[in-house]
C-alpha positions as CSV (number, residue, x, y, z in Angstrom):
1,M,-41.6,4.3,-38.7
2,K,-39.2,5.3,-41.5
3,G,-39.9,8.1,-44.0
4,I,-38.5,10.9,-46.2
5,V,-39.0,14.6,-45.7
6,R,-41.0,15.7,-48.7
7,T,-41.1,19.4,-48.0
8,F,-40.1,21.7,-45.2
9,S,-40.5,25.5,-45.0
10,D,-38.2,27.4,-42.6
11,L,-40.5,30.4,-43.0
12,H,-43.6,28.6,-41.8
13,G,-42.0,26.0,-39.6
14,Y,-43.6,22.9,-40.9
15,G,-43.5,20.4,-43.7
16,F,-44.6,16.9,-44.7
17,I,-43.0,13.5,-44.4
18,V,-43.9,10.5,-46.7
19,G,-44.0,7.3,-44.6
20,D,-42.7,3.9,-45.7
21,R,-46.3,3.0,-46.9
22,N,-46.7,6.3,-48.9
23,E,-48.8,7.9,-46.2
24,I,-48.3,11.6,-45.7
25,F,-47.7,13.1,-42.3
26,F,-47.7,16.7,-41.2
27,A,-44.4,17.6,-39.4
28,H,-44.0,20.7,-37.2
29,K,-40.6,22.1,-36.5
30,T,-41.0,21.5,-32.7
31,H,-41.1,17.7,-33.4
32,F,-37.8,17.5,-35.3
33,K,-35.0,16.3,-33.0
34,Y,-32.3,17.9,-35.3
35,K,-31.7,21.3,-36.8
36,N,-32.3,22.4,-40.4
37,P,-34.6,19.7,-41.8
38,K,-34.4,19.5,-45.6
39,P,-36.3,17.7,-48.3
40,G,-34.8,14.4,-49.0
41,D,-33.7,13.7,-45.4
42,I,-34.3,10.1,-44.4
43,V,-35.9,10.0,-41.0
44,T,-37.5,7.9,-38.3
45,F,-40.6,9.1,-36.5
46,E,-43.6,8.2,-34.4
47,P,-46.9,8.4,-36.4
48,T,-49.8,9.8,-34.5
49,I,-53.4,10.7,-35.4
50,T,-55.0,13.9,-34.1
51,E,-58.3,15.6,-34.8
52,K,-56.5,17.5,-37.6
53,G,-55.0,14.4,-39.3
54,S,-51.9,12.3,-39.4
55,R,-48.8,13.8,-37.7
56,A,-45.2,12.9,-37.2
57,I,-43.6,13.3,-33.8
58,H,-40.1,12.5,-32.4
59,I,-38.5,12.9,-35.8
60,R,-34.8,11.9,-36.1
61,R,-32.6,12.0,-39.1
62,I,-31.0,8.8,-40.3
63,A,-29.3,10.2,-43.4
64,D,-29.5,12.7,-46.2
65,G,-31.3,11.4,-49.3
66,K,-29.0,13.2,-51.6
């Protein structure tokens, strides 16, 4: 799936990605396959559902949205 990093906090180690159908996915730093994720990064990821909600895993950057 394709999406855009909406927010990411280096301090807390997580953020949120908006998917291509406007779904929101939780994204933990351990699932980013690149360093220094920033809001606006265009990414691909694998969506997954857990007991805590929708999550993004295997997150890879395609390009910067800026």
